[in-house]
CHARMM internal coordinates of N, CA and C (Angstrom, degrees):
IC EDIT
DIST 1 N 1 CA 1.4532
DIST 1 CA 1 C 1.5243
ANGL 1 N 1 CA 1 C 109.49
DIST 1 C 2 N 1.3155
ANGL 1 CA 1 C 2 N 117.18
DIHE 1 N 1 CA 1 C 2 N 131.31
DIST 2 N 2 CA 1.4587
ANGL 1 C 2 N 2 CA 119.67
DIHE 1 CA 1 C 2 N 2 CA 179.60
DIST 2 CA 2 C 1.5253
ANGL 2 N 2 CA 2 C 111.28
DIHE 1 C 2 N 2 CA 2 C -90.58
DIST 2 C 3 N 1.3366
ANGL 2 CA 2 C 3 N 113.08
DIHE 2 N 2 CA 2 C 3 N 154.85
DIST 3 N 3 CA 1.4615
ANGL 2 C 3 N 3 CA 121.41
DIHE 2 CA 2 C 3 N 3 CA -178.17
DIST 3 CA 3 C 1.5311
ANGL 3 N 3 CA 3 C 106.76
DIHE 2 C 3 N 3 CA 3 C -115.40
DIST 3 C 4 N 1.3159
ANGL 3 CA 3 C 4 N 116.62
DIHE 3 N 3 CA 3 C 4 N 133.35
DIST 4 N 4 CA 1.4634
ANGL 3 C 4 N 4 CA 120.71
DIHE 3 CA 3 C 4 N 4 CA -179.03
DIST 4 CA 4 C 1.5255
ANGL 4 N 4 CA 4 C 111.00
DIHE 3 C 4 N 4 CA 4 C -76.43
DIST 4 C 5 N 1.3157
ANGL 4 CA 4 C 5 N 115.86
DIHE 4 N 4 CA 4 C 5 N 163.96
DIST 5 N 5 CA 1.4600
ANGL 4 C 5 N 5 CA 121.13
DIHE 4 CA 4 C 5 N 5 CA 177.37
DIST 5 CA 5 C 1.5301
ANGL 5 N 5 CA 5 C 110.59
DIHE 4 C 5 N 5 CA 5 C -62.55
DIST 5 C 6 N 1.3212
ANGL 5 CA 5 C 6 N 116.93
DIHE 5 N 5 CA 5 C 6 N -36.62
DIST 6 N 6 CA 1.4678
ANGL 5 C 6 N 6 CA 120.23
DIHE 5 CA 5 C 6 N 6 CA 178.10
DIST 6 CA 6 C 1.5185
ANGL 6 N 6 CA 6 C 111.11
DIHE 5 C 6 N 6 CA 6 C -61.19
DIST 6 C 7 N 1.3287
ANGL 6 CA 6 C 7 N 116.31
DIHE 6 N 6 CA 6 C 7 N -42.90
DIST 7 N 7 CA 1.4587
ANGL 6 C 7 N 7 CA 120.05
DIHE 6 CA 6 C 7 N 7 CA 179.55
DIST 7 CA 7 C 1.5239
ANGL 7 N 7 CA 7 C 111.93
DIHE 6 C 7 N 7 CA 7 C -68.20
DIST 7 C 8 N 1.3240
ANGL 7 CA 7 C 8 N 116.83
DIHE 7 N 7 CA 7 C 8 N -38.48
DIST 8 N 8 CA 1.4633
ANGL 7 C 8 N 8 CA 120.23
DIHE 7 CA 7 C 8 N 8 CA 177.03
DIST 8 CA 8 C 1.5240
ANGL 8 N 8 CA 8 C 109.25
DIHE 7 C 8 N 8 CA 8 C -64.22
DIST 8 C 9 N 1.3291
ANGL 8 CA 8 C 9 N 117.11
DIHE 8 N 8 CA 8 C 9 N -44.54
DIST 9 N 9 CA 1.4671
ANGL 8 C 9 N 9 CA 121.23
DIHE 8 CA 8 C 9 N 9 CA 179.16
DIST 9 CA 9 C 1.5180
ANGL 9 N 9 CA 9 C 110.38
DIHE 8 C 9 N 9 CA 9 C -59.50
DIST 9 C 10 N 1.3111
ANGL 9 CA 9 C 10 N 117.00
DIHE 9 N 9 CA 9 C 10 N -43.53
DIST 10 N 10 CA 1.4633
ANGL 9 C 10 N 10 CA 120.98
DIHE 9 CA 9 C 10 N 10 CA 178.36
DIST 10 CA 10 C 1.5284
ANGL 10 N 10 CA 10 C 110.41
DIHE 9 C 10 N 10 CA 10 C -60.71
DIST 10 C 11 N 1.3141
ANGL 10 CA 10 C 11 N 117.13
DIHE 10 N 10 CA 10 C 11 N -41.75
DIST 11 N 11 CA 1.4622
ANGL 10 C 11 N 11 CA 121.80
DIHE 10 CA 10 C 11 N 11 CA 178.70
DIST 11 CA 11 C 1.5247
ANGL 11 N 11 CA 11 C 110.93
DIHE 10 C 11 N 11 CA 11 C -64.12
DIST 11 C 12 N 1.3352
ANGL 11 CA 11 C 12 N 116.52
DIHE 11 N 11 CA 11 C 12 N -36.65
DIST 12 N 12 CA 1.4655
ANGL 11 C 12 N 12 CA 121.70
DIHE 11 CA 11 C 12 N 12 CA -179.58
DIST 12 CA 12 C 1.5257
ANGL 12 N 12 CA 12 C 112.23
DIHE 11 C 12 N 12 CA 12 C -83.58
DIST 12 C 13 N 1.3106
ANGL 12 CA 12 C 13 N 117.18
DIHE 12 N 12 CA 12 C 13 N 0.00
DIST 13 N 13 CA 1.4664
ANGL 12 C 13 N 13 CA 123.66
DIHE 12 CA 12 C 13 N 13 CA 179.85
DIST 13 CA 13 C 1.5264
ANGL 13 N 13 CA 13 C 110.83
DIHE 12 C 13 N 13 CA 13 C 59.17
DIST 13 C 14 N 1.3232
ANGL 13 CA 13 C 14 N 114.88
DIHE 13 N 13 CA 13 C 14 N 49.17
DIST 14 N 14 CA 1.4563
ANGL 13 C 14 N 14 CA 121.83
DIHE 13 CA 13 C 14 N 14 CA 176.87
DIST 14 CA 14 C 1.5179
ANGL 14 N 14 CA 14 C 108.48
DIHE 13 C 14 N 14 CA 14 C -140.39
DIST 14 C 15 N 1.3047
ANGL 14 CA 14 C 15 N 115.92
DIHE 14 N 14 CA 14 C 15 N 178.35
DIST 15 N 15 CA 1.4639
ANGL 14 C 15 N 15 CA 119.84
DIHE 14 CA 14 C 15 N 15 CA 178.30
DIST 15 CA 15 C 1.5266
ANGL 15 N 15 CA 15 C 109.72
DIHE 14 C 15 N 15 CA 15 C -88.76
DIST 15 C 16 N 1.3167
ANGL 15 CA 15 C 16 N 117.25
DIHE 15 N 15 CA 15 C 16 N 154.34
DIST 16 N 16 CA 1.4693
ANGL 15 C 16 N 16 CA 119.12
DIHE 15 CA 15 C 16 N 16 CA 175.76
DIST 16 CA 16 C 1.5241
ANGL 16 N 16 CA 16 C 112.11
DIHE 15 C 16 N 16 CA 16 C -58.56
DIST 16 C 17 N 1.3233
ANGL 16 CA 16 C 17 N 116.99
DIHE 16 N 16 CA 16 C 17 N -35.68
DIST 17 N 17 CA 1.4711
ANGL 16 C 17 N 17 CA 120.66
DIHE 16 CA 16 C 17 N 17 CA 179.69
DIST 17 CA 17 C 1.5297
ANGL 17 N 17 CA 17 C 110.82
DIHE 16 C 17 N 17 CA 17 C -62.67
DIST 17 C 18 N 1.3267
ANGL 17 CA 17 C 18 N 117.22
DIHE 17 N 17 CA 17 C 18 N -46.91
DIST 18 N 18 CA 1.4642
ANGL 17 C 18 N 18 CA 121.11
DIHE 17 CA 17 C 18 N 18 CA 178.88
DIST 18 CA 18 C 1.5197
ANGL 18 N 18 CA 18 C 110.50
DIHE 17 C 18 N 18 CA 18 C -63.33
DIST 18 C 19 N 1.3237
ANGL 18 CA 18 C 19 N 116.75
DIHE 18 N 18 CA 18 C 19 N -39.95
DIST 19 N 19 CA 1.4558
ANGL 18 C 19 N 19 CA 120.19
DIHE 18 CA 18 C 19 N 19 CA 179.05
DIST 19 CA 19 C 1.5254
ANGL 19 N 19 CA 19 C 110.86
DIHE 18 C 19 N 19 CA 19 C -63.57
DIST 19 C 20 N 1.3185
ANGL 19 CA 19 C 20 N 117.96
DIHE 19 N 19 CA 19 C 20 N -40.34
DIST 20 N 20 CA 1.4639
ANGL 19 C 20 N 20 CA 120.60
DIHE 19 CA 19 C 20 N 20 CA 177.61
DIST 20 CA 20 C 1.5293
ANGL 20 N 20 CA 20 C 111.07
DIHE 19 C 20 N 20 CA 20 C -66.17
DIST 20 C 21 N 1.3353
ANGL 20 CA 20 C 21 N 116.99
DIHE 20 N 20 CA 20 C 21 N -36.46
DIST 21 N 21 CA 1.4735
ANGL 20 C 21 N 21 CA 120.12
DIHE 20 CA 20 C 21 N 21 CA 175.83
DIST 21 CA 21 C 1.5236
ANGL 21 N 21 CA 21 C 109.65
DIHE 20 C 21 N 21 CA 21 C -60.04
DIST 21 C 22 N 1.3251
ANGL 21 CA 21 C 22 N 115.94
DIHE 21 N 21 CA 21 C 22 N -43.68
DIST 22 N 22 CA 1.4633
ANGL 21 C 22 N 22 CA 121.29
DIHE 21 CA 21 C 22 N 22 CA 177.10
DIST 22 CA 22 C 1.5264
ANGL 22 N 22 CA 22 C 110.46
DIHE 21 C 22 N 22 CA 22 C -59.24
DIST 22 C 23 N 1.3186
ANGL 22 CA 22 C 23 N 116.89
DIHE 22 N 22 CA 22 C 23 N -46.01
DIST 23 N 23 CA 1.4641
ANGL 22 C 23 N 23 CA 120.15
DIHE 22 CA 22 C 23 N 23 CA -178.55
DIST 23 CA 23 C 1.5220
ANGL 23 N 23 CA 23 C 111.55
DIHE 22 C 23 N 23 CA 23 C -61.11
DIST 23 C 24 N 1.3230
ANGL 23 CA 23 C 24 N 116.58
DIHE 23 N 23 CA 23 C 24 N -43.38
DIST 24 N 24 CA 1.4657
ANGL 23 C 24 N 24 CA 119.46
DIHE 23 CA 23 C 24 N 24 CA 178.64
DIST 24 CA 24 C 1.5303
ANGL 24 N 24 CA 24 C 111.17
DIHE 23 C 24 N 24 CA 24 C -67.05
DIST 24 C 25 N 1.3168
ANGL 24 CA 24 C 25 N 117.11
DIHE 24 N 24 CA 24 C 25 N -42.52
DIST 25 N 25 CA 1.4650
ANGL 24 C 25 N 25 CA 121.43
DIHE 24 CA 24 C 25 N 25 CA -178.28
DIST 25 CA 25 C 1.5273
ANGL 25 N 25 CA 25 C 111.96
DIHE 24 C 25 N 25 CA 25 C -65.57
DIST 25 C 26 N 1.3103
ANGL 25 CA 25 C 26 N 116.11
DIHE 25 N 25 CA 25 C 26 N -31.16
DIST 26 N 26 CA 1.4624
ANGL 25 C 26 N 26 CA 119.45
DIHE 25 CA 25 C 26 N 26 CA -177.05
DIST 26 CA 26 C 1.5280
ANGL 26 N 26 CA 26 C 112.62
DIHE 25 C 26 N 26 CA 26 C -93.26
DIST 26 C 27 N 1.3245
ANGL 26 CA 26 C 27 N 116.03
DIHE 26 N 26 CA 26 C 27 N 4.63
DIST 27 N 27 CA 1.4548
ANGL 26 C 27 N 27 CA 118.81
DIHE 26 CA 26 C 27 N 27 CA 178.45
DIST 27 CA 27 C 1.5135
ANGL 27 N 27 CA 27 C 114.09
DIHE 26 C 27 N 27 CA 27 C 81.33
DIST 27 C 28 N 1.3126
ANGL 27 CA 27 C 28 N 117.47
DIHE 27 N 27 CA 27 C 28 N 9.35
DIST 28 N 28 CA 1.4646
ANGL 27 C 28 N 28 CA 120.92
DIHE 27 CA 27 C 28 N 28 CA 178.63
DIST 28 CA 28 C 1.5192
ANGL 28 N 28 CA 28 C 111.32
DIHE 27 C 28 N 28 CA 28 C -94.51
DIST 28 C 29 N 1.3265
ANGL 28 CA 28 C 29 N 117.17
DIHE 28 N 28 CA 28 C 29 N 1.58
DIST 29 N 29 CA 1.4556
ANGL 28 C 29 N 29 CA 121.14
DIHE 28 CA 28 C 29 N 29 CA -179.17
DIST 29 CA 29 C 1.5107
ANGL 29 N 29 CA 29 C 111.16
DIHE 28 C 29 N 29 CA 29 C -66.61
DIST 29 C 30 N 1.3070
ANGL 29 CA 29 C 30 N 115.58
DIHE 29 N 29 CA 29 C 30 N 147.95
DIST 30 N 30 CA 1.4582
ANGL 29 C 30 N 30 CA 119.87
DIHE 29 CA 29 C 30 N 30 CA -178.06
DIST 30 CA 30 C 1.5155
ANGL 30 N 30 CA 30 C 112.66
DIHE 29 C 30 N 30 CA 30 C -112.06
DIST 30 C 31 N 1.3215
ANGL 30 CA 30 C 31 N 117.57
DIHE 30 N 30 CA 30 C 31 N 1.65
DIST 31 N 31 CA 1.4495
ANGL 30 C 31 N 31 CA 120.64
DIHE 30 CA 30 C 31 N 31 CA 176.47
DIST 31 CA 31 C 1.5134
ANGL 31 N 31 CA 31 C 113.82
DIHE 30 C 31 N 31 CA 31 C 100.25
DIST 31 C 32 N 1.2932
ANGL 31 CA 31 C 32 N 114.43
DIHE 31 N 31 CA 31 C 32 N 161.54
DIST 32 N 32 CA 1.4564
ANGL 31 C 32 N 32 CA 121.55
DIHE 31 CA 31 C 32 N 32 CA -176.71
DIST 32 CA 32 C 1.5271
ANGL 32 N 32 CA 32 C 110.77
DIHE 31 C 32 N 32 CA 32 C -63.35
DIST 32 C 33 N 1.3142
ANGL 32 CA 32 C 33 N 114.90
DIHE 32 N 32 CA 32 C 33 N 135.72
DIST 33 N 33 CA 1.4529
ANGL 32 C 33 N 33 CA 120.57
DIHE 32 CA 32 C 33 N 33 CA 176.92
DIST 33 CA 33 C 1.5159
ANGL 33 N 33 CA 33 C 114.10
DIHE 32 C 33 N 33 CA 33 C 86.37
DIST 33 C 34 N 1.3111
ANGL 33 CA 33 C 34 N 117.50
DIHE 33 N 33 CA 33 C 34 N -13.41
DIST 34 N 34 CA 1.4604
ANGL 33 C 34 N 34 CA 120.51
DIHE 33 CA 33 C 34 N 34 CA 179.11
DIST 34 CA 34 C 1.5184
ANGL 34 N 34 CA 34 C 109.90
DIHE 33 C 34 N 34 CA 34 C -85.39
DIST 34 C 35 N 1.2748
ANGL 34 CA 34 C 35 N 116.11
DIHE 34 N 34 CA 34 C 35 N 166.28
DIST 35 N 35 CA 1.4558
ANGL 34 C 35 N 35 CA 121.55
DIHE 34 CA 34 C 35 N 35 CA -178.54
DIST 35 CA 35 C 1.5168
ANGL 35 N 35 CA 35 C 110.12
DIHE 34 C 35 N 35 CA 35 C -111.40
DIST 35 C 36 N 1.3174
ANGL 35 CA 35 C 36 N 115.01
DIHE 35 N 35 CA 35 C 36 N 142.44
DIST 36 N 36 CA 1.4573
ANGL 35 C 36 N 36 CA 121.19
DIHE 35 CA 35 C 36 N 36 CA 176.04
DIST 36 CA 36 C 1.5257
ANGL 36 N 36 CA 36 C 107.81
DIHE 35 C 36 N 36 CA 36 C -96.11
DIST 36 C 37 N 1.2988
ANGL 36 CA 36 C 37 N 116.89
DIHE 36 N 36 CA 36 C 37 N 128.01
DIST 37 N 37 CA 1.4542
ANGL 36 C 37 N 37 CA 121.47
DIHE 36 CA 36 C 37 N 37 CA 174.51
DIST 37 CA 37 C 1.5203
ANGL 37 N 37 CA 37 C 107.73
DIHE 36 C 37 N 37 CA 37 C -138.55
DIST 37 C 38 N 1.3195
ANGL 37 CA 37 C 38 N 114.80
DIHE 37 N 37 CA 37 C 38 N 140.76
DIST 38 N 38 CA 1.4539
ANGL 37 C 38 N 38 CA 120.59
DIHE 37 CA 37 C 38 N 38 CA -175.85
DIST 38 CA 38 C 1.5104
ANGL 38 N 38 CA 38 C 109.74
DIHE 37 C 38 N 38 CA 38 C -131.21
DIST 38 C 39 N 1.3027
ANGL 38 CA 38 C 39 N 115.31
DIHE 38 N 38 CA 38 C 39 N 158.94
DIST 39 N 39 CA 1.4579
ANGL 38 C 39 N 39 CA 122.15
DIHE 38 CA 38 C 39 N 39 CA 175.51
DIST 39 CA 39 C 1.5280
ANGL 39 N 39 CA 39 C 108.44
DIHE 38 C 39 N 39 CA 39 C -99.18
DIST 39 C 40 N 1.2950
ANGL 39 CA 39 C 40 N 116.46
DIHE 39 N 39 CA 39 C 40 N 154.01
DIST 40 N 40 CA 1.4653
ANGL 39 C 40 N 40 CA 121.35
DIHE 39 CA 39 C 40 N 40 CA -178.89
DIST 40 CA 40 C 1.5279
ANGL 40 N 40 CA 40 C 110.75
DIHE 39 C 40 N 40 CA 40 C -57.48
DIST 40 C 41 N 1.3066
ANGL 40 CA 40 C 41 N 117.40
DIHE 40 N 40 CA 40 C 41 N -34.21
DIST 41 N 41 CA 1.4753
ANGL 40 C 41 N 41 CA 120.63
DIHE 40 CA 40 C 41 N 41 CA -178.42
DIST 41 CA 41 C 1.5296
ANGL 41 N 41 CA 41 C 112.18
DIHE 40 C 41 N 41 CA 41 C -66.57
DIST 41 C 42 N 1.3247
ANGL 41 CA 41 C 42 N 118.02
DIHE 41 N 41 CA 41 C 42 N -17.25
DIST 42 N 42 CA 1.4666
ANGL 41 C 42 N 42 CA 122.54
DIHE 41 CA 41 C 42 N 42 CA 179.86
DIST 42 CA 42 C 1.5255
ANGL 42 N 42 CA 42 C 113.16
DIHE 41 C 42 N 42 CA 42 C -84.65
DIST 42 C 43 N 1.3089
ANGL 42 CA 42 C 43 N 118.33
DIHE 42 N 42 CA 42 C 43 N -11.29
DIST 43 N 43 CA 1.4550
ANGL 42 C 43 N 43 CA 122.27
DIHE 42 CA 42 C 43 N 43 CA -172.75
DIST 43 CA 43 C 1.5304
ANGL 43 N 43 CA 43 C 113.36
DIHE 42 C 43 N 43 CA 43 C -60.18
DIST 43 C 44 N 1.3031
ANGL 43 CA 43 C 44 N 118.68
DIHE 43 N 43 CA 43 C 44 N -41.95
DIST 44 N 44 CA 1.4715
ANGL 43 C 44 N 44 CA 120.79
DIHE 43 CA 43 C 44 N 44 CA -179.03
DIST 44 CA 44 C 1.5292
ANGL 44 N 44 CA 44 C 110.57
DIHE 43 C 44 N 44 CA 44 C -62.51
DIST 44 C 45 N 1.3230
ANGL 44 CA 44 C 45 N 116.52
DIHE 44 N 44 CA 44 C 45 N -44.38
DIST 45 N 45 CA 1.4637
ANGL 44 C 45 N 45 CA 121.62
DIHE 44 CA 44 C 45 N 45 CA 179.36
DIST 45 CA 45 C 1.5297
ANGL 45 N 45 CA 45 C 110.44
DIHE 44 C 45 N 45 CA 45 C -65.58
DIST 45 C 46 N 1.3275
ANGL 45 CA 45 C 46 N 117.11
DIHE 45 N 45 CA 45 C 46 N -44.75
DIST 46 N 46 CA 1.4629
ANGL 45 C 46 N 46 CA 120.94
DIHE 45 CA 45 C 46 N 46 CA 178.94
DIST 46 CA 46 C 1.5212
ANGL 46 N 46 CA 46 C 111.52
DIHE 45 C 46 N 46 CA 46 C -62.94
DIST 46 C 47 N 1.3188
ANGL 46 CA 46 C 47 N 116.67
DIHE 46 N 46 CA 46 C 47 N -42.89
DIST 47 N 47 CA 1.4613
ANGL 46 C 47 N 47 CA 120.83
DIHE 46 CA 46 C 47 N 47 CA -179.47
DIST 47 CA 47 C 1.5182
ANGL 47 N 47 CA 47 C 110.75
DIHE 46 C 47 N 47 CA 47 C -61.82
DIST 47 C 48 N 1.3152
ANGL 47 CA 47 C 48 N 116.93
DIHE 47 N 47 CA 47 C 48 N -47.70
DIST 48 N 48 CA 1.4632
ANGL 47 C 48 N 48 CA 121.25
DIHE 47 CA 47 C 48 N 48 CA -179.41
DIST 48 CA 48 C 1.5326
ANGL 48 N 48 CA 48 C 110.57
DIHE 47 C 48 N 48 CA 48 C -62.19
DIST 48 C 49 N 1.3166
ANGL 48 CA 48 C 49 N 116.72
DIHE 48 N 48 CA 48 C 49 N -46.42
DIST 49 N 49 CA 1.4716
ANGL 48 C 49 N 49 CA 120.58
DIHE 48 CA 48 C 49 N 49 CA -178.73
DIST 49 CA 49 C 1.5278
ANGL 49 N 49 CA 49 C 110.98
DIHE 48 C 49 N 49 CA 49 C -66.76
DIST 49 C 50 N 1.3275
ANGL 49 CA 49 C 50 N 117.46
DIHE 49 N 49 CA 49 C 50 N -40.01
DIST 50 N 50 CA 1.4629
ANGL 49 C 50 N 50 CA 120.64
DIHE 49 CA 49 C 50 N 50 CA -179.73
DIST 50 CA 50 C 1.5217
ANGL 50 N 50 CA 50 C 110.40
DIHE 49 C 50 N 50 CA 50 C -65.75
DIST 50 C 51 N 1.3139
ANGL 50 CA 50 C 51 N 118.17
DIHE 50 N 50 CA 50 C 51 N -44.06
DIST 51 N 51 CA 1.4685
ANGL 50 C 51 N 51 CA 120.88
DIHE 50 CA 50 C 51 N 51 CA -179.87
DIST 51 CA 51 C 1.5284
ANGL 51 N 51 CA 51 C 111.02
DIHE 50 C 51 N 51 CA 51 C -61.59
DIST 51 C 52 N 1.3250
ANGL 51 CA 51 C 52 N 117.37
DIHE 51 N 51 CA 51 C 52 N -40.96
DIST 52 N 52 CA 1.4705
ANGL 51 C 52 N 52 CA 120.88
DIHE 51 CA 51 C 52 N 52 CA 178.44
DIST 52 CA 52 C 1.5243
ANGL 52 N 52 CA 52 C 110.22
DIHE 51 C 52 N 52 CA 52 C -64.81
DIST 52 C 53 N 1.3381
ANGL 52 CA 52 C 53 N 117.52
DIHE 52 N 52 CA 52 C 53 N -44.66
DIST 53 N 53 CA 1.4634
ANGL 52 C 53 N 53 CA 122.05
DIHE 52 CA 52 C 53 N 53 CA 178.83
DIST 53 CA 53 C 1.5223
ANGL 53 N 53 CA 53 C 110.75
DIHE 52 C 53 N 53 CA 53 C -62.77
DIST 53 C 54 N 1.3201
ANGL 53 CA 53 C 54 N 116.03
DIHE 53 N 53 CA 53 C 54 N -43.73
DIST 54 N 54 CA 1.4624
ANGL 53 C 54 N 54 CA 121.41
DIHE 53 CA 53 C 54 N 54 CA -179.21
DIST 54 CA 54 C 1.5250
ANGL 54 N 54 CA 54 C 110.99
DIHE 53 C 54 N 54 CA 54 C -63.60
DIST 54 C 55 N 1.3127
ANGL 54 CA 54 C 55 N 116.58
DIHE 54 N 54 CA 54 C 55 N -42.17
DIST 55 N 55 CA 1.4601
ANGL 54 C 55 N 55 CA 121.35
DIHE 54 CA 54 C 55 N 55 CA 178.95
DIST 55 CA 55 C 1.5287
ANGL 55 N 55 CA 55 C 110.85
DIHE 54 C 55 N 55 CA 55 C -63.34
DIST 55 C 56 N 1.3192
ANGL 55 CA 55 C 56 N 116.46
DIHE 55 N 55 CA 55 C 56 N -45.50
DIST 56 N 56 CA 1.4641
ANGL 55 C 56 N 56 CA 121.26
DIHE 55 CA 55 C 56 N 56 CA 179.11
DIST 56 CA 56 C 1.5294
ANGL 56 N 56 CA 56 C 110.15
DIHE 55 C 56 N 56 CA 56 C -63.47
DIST 56 C 57 N 1.3056
ANGL 56 CA 56 C 57 N 116.78
DIHE 56 N 56 CA 56 C 57 N -42.71
DIST 57 N 57 CA 1.4692
ANGL 56 C 57 N 57 CA 122.36
DIHE 56 CA 56 C 57 N 57 CA 179.72
DIST 57 CA 57 C 1.5264
ANGL 57 N 57 CA 57 C 111.12
DIHE 56 C 57 N 57 CA 57 C -63.67
DIST 57 C 58 N 1.3336
ANGL 57 CA 57 C 58 N 117.00
DIHE 57 N 57 CA 57 C 58 N -44.52
DIST 58 N 58 CA 1.4638
ANGL 57 C 58 N 58 CA 120.87
DIHE 57 CA 57 C 58 N 58 CA 179.49
DIST 58 CA 58 C 1.5208
ANGL 58 N 58 CA 58 C 111.41
DIHE 57 C 58 N 58 CA 58 C -66.69
DIST 58 C 59 N 1.3180
ANGL 58 CA 58 C 59 N 116.75
DIHE 58 N 58 CA 58 C 59 N -36.76
DIST 59 N 59 CA 1.4636
ANGL 58 C 59 N 59 CA 121.20
DIHE 58 CA 58 C 59 N 59 CA 178.41
DIST 59 CA 59 C 1.5266
ANGL 59 N 59 CA 59 C 110.27
DIHE 58 C 59 N 59 CA 59 C -65.25
DIST 59 C 60 N 1.3201
ANGL 59 CA 59 C 60 N 116.72
DIHE 59 N 59 CA 59 C 60 N -43.62
DIST 60 N 60 CA 1.4632
ANGL 59 C 60 N 60 CA 120.87
DIHE 59 CA 59 C 60 N 60 CA 178.95
DIST 60 CA 60 C 1.5242
ANGL 60 N 60 CA 60 C 110.35
DIHE 59 C 60 N 60 CA 60 C -64.33
DIST 60 C 61 N 1.3199
ANGL 60 CA 60 C 61 N 116.24
DIHE 60 N 60 CA 60 C 61 N -40.02
DIST 61 N 61 CA 1.4669
ANGL 60 C 61 N 61 CA 119.74
DIHE 60 CA 60 C 61 N 61 CA 179.54
DIST 61 CA 61 C 1.5279
ANGL 61 N 61 CA 61 C 110.41
DIHE 60 C 61 N 61 CA 61 C -66.34
DIST 61 C 62 N 1.3337
ANGL 61 CA 61 C 62 N 117.01
DIHE 61 N 61 CA 61 C 62 N -39.48
DIST 62 N 62 CA 1.4585
ANGL 61 C 62 N 62 CA 121.34
DIHE 61 CA 61 C 62 N 62 CA 179.15
DIST 62 CA 62 C 1.5283
ANGL 62 N 62 CA 62 C 109.86
DIHE 61 C 62 N 62 CA 62 C -63.48
DIST 62 C 63 N 1.3399
ANGL 62 CA 62 C 63 N 116.63
DIHE 62 N 62 CA 62 C 63 N -44.17
DIST 63 N 63 CA 1.4622
ANGL 62 C 63 N 63 CA 120.68
DIHE 62 CA 62 C 63 N 63 CA 178.40
DIST 63 CA 63 C 1.5265
ANGL 63 N 63 CA 63 C 110.71
DIHE 62 C 63 N 63 CA 63 C -61.34
DIST 63 C 64 N 1.3237
ANGL 63 CA 63 C 64 N 116.24
DIHE 63 N 63 CA 63 C 64 N -41.13
DIST 64 N 64 CA 1.4607
ANGL 63 C 64 N 64 CA 120.64
DIHE 63 CA 63 C 64 N 64 CA 179.32
DIST 64 CA 64 C 1.5285
ANGL 64 N 64 CA 64 C 110.39
DIHE 63 C 64 N 64 CA 64 C -64.77
DIST 64 C 65 N 1.3276
ANGL 64 CA 64 C 65 N 116.86
DIHE 64 N 64 CA 64 C 65 N -43.30
DIST 65 N 65 CA 1.4619
ANGL 64 C 65 N 65 CA 121.10
DIHE 64 CA 64 C 65 N 65 CA 179.36
DIST 65 CA 65 C 1.5285
ANGL 65 N 65 CA 65 C 111.13
DIHE 64 C 65 N 65 CA 65 C -63.21
DIST 65 C 66 N 1.3312
ANGL 65 CA 65 C 66 N 117.26
DIHE 65 N 65 CA 65 C 66 N -40.07
DIST 66 N 66 CA 1.4623
ANGL 65 C 66 N 66 CA 120.93
DIHE 65 CA 65 C 66 N 66 CA 179.39
DIST 66 CA 66 C 1.5251
ANGL 66 N 66 CA 66 C 110.59
DIHE 65 C 66 N 66 CA 66 C -66.36
DIST 66 C 67 N 1.3123
ANGL 66 CA 66 C 67 N 117.18
DIHE 66 N 66 CA 66 C 67 N -36.41
DIST 67 N 67 CA 1.4568
ANGL 66 C 67 N 67 CA 120.95
DIHE 66 CA 66 C 67 N 67 CA 178.72
DIST 67 CA 67 C 1.5265
ANGL 67 N 67 CA 67 C 110.04
DIHE 66 C 67 N 67 CA 67 C -65.64
DIST 67 C 68 N 1.2974
ANGL 67 CA 67 C 68 N 116.77
DIHE 67 N 67 CA 67 C 68 N -41.58
DIST 68 N 68 CA 1.4621
ANGL 67 C 68 N 68 CA 121.00
DIHE 67 CA 67 C 68 N 68 CA 179.38
DIST 68 CA 68 C 1.5201
ANGL 68 N 68 CA 68 C 110.73
DIHE 67 C 68 N 68 CA 68 C -65.42
DIST 68 C 69 N 1.3269
ANGL 68 CA 68 C 69 N 117.39
DIHE 68 N 68 CA 68 C 69 N -42.76
DIST 69 N 69 CA 1.4623
ANGL 68 C 69 N 69 CA 121.62
DIHE 68 CA 68 C 69 N 69 CA -179.07
DIST 69 CA 69 C 1.5144
ANGL 69 N 69 CA 69 C 111.41
DIHE 68 C 69 N 69 CA 69 C -68.08
DIST 69 C 70 N 1.3300
ANGL 69 CA 69 C 70 N 118.11
DIHE 69 N 69 CA 69 C 70 N -37.52
DIST 70 N 70 CA 1.4531
ANGL 69 C 70 N 70 CA 120.90
DIHE 69 CA 69 C 70 N 70 CA -175.89
DIST 70 CA 70 C 1.5286
ANGL 70 N 70 CA 70 C 113.62
DIHE 69 C 70 N 70 CA 70 C -87.29
DIST 70 C 71 N 1.3123
ANGL 70 CA 70 C 71 N 117.68
DIHE 70 N 70 CA 70 C 71 N -3.22
DIST 71 N 71 CA 1.4639
ANGL 70 C 71 N 71 CA 120.07
DIHE 70 CA 70 C 71 N 71 CA 179.61
DIST 71 CA 71 C 1.5266
ANGL 71 N 71 CA 71 C 109.86
DIHE 70 C 71 N 71 CA 71 C -68.42
DIST 71 C 72 N 1.3240
ANGL 71 CA 71 C 72 N 116.11
DIHE 71 N 71 CA 71 C 72 N 135.47
DIST 72 N 72 CA 1.4771
ANGL 71 C 72 N 72 CA 118.55
DIHE 71 CA 71 C 72 N 72 CA -179.23
DIST 72 CA 72 C 1.5279
ANGL 72 N 72 CA 72 C 110.73
DIHE 71 C 72 N 72 CA 72 C -67.25
DIST 72 C 73 N 1.2985
ANGL 72 CA 72 C 73 N 114.26
DIHE 72 N 72 CA 72 C 73 N 144.50
DIST 73 N 73 CA 1.4500
ANGL 72 C 73 N 73 CA 119.62
DIHE 72 CA 72 C 73 N 73 CA 177.95
DIST 73 CA 73 C 1.5148
ANGL 73 N 73 CA 73 C 109.66
DIHE 72 C 73 N 73 CA 73 C -81.13
DIST 73 C 74 N 1.3103
ANGL 73 CA 73 C 74 N 116.56
DIHE 73 N 73 CA 73 C 74 N 141.47
DIST 74 N 74 CA 1.4578
ANGL 73 C 74 N 74 CA 119.90
DIHE 73 CA 73 C 74 N 74 CA 177.44
DIST 74 CA 74 C 1.5220
ANGL 74 N 74 CA 74 C 109.52
DIHE 73 C 74 N 74 CA 74 C -99.41
DIST 74 C 75 N 1.3163
ANGL 74 CA 74 C 75 N 115.65
DIHE 74 N 74 CA 74 C 75 N 147.49
DIST 75 N 75 CA 1.4706
ANGL 74 C 75 N 75 CA 120.50
DIHE 74 CA 74 C 75 N 75 CA -177.83
DIST 75 CA 75 C 1.4956
ANGL 75 N 75 CA 75 C 111.50
DIHE 74 C 75 N 75 CA 75 C -85.29
END
COOR INIT
IC SEED 1 N 1 CA 1 C
IC BUILD
């Protein structure tokens, strides 16, 4: 039985949009108009890869936010 991207996203406690961004960023994207379907046996691999991607993404965003906050104001 295949699992949809929406169901995988729900399992990962994220939005389907964010999950699709992860798939495209990690090279697992299948292109516009195509459908993502996964098998239950893939869940452990997807979960591990998604958590690593999410952590890296959040870290980069935090660094970017800190740079913006610490930038000197110009007169």
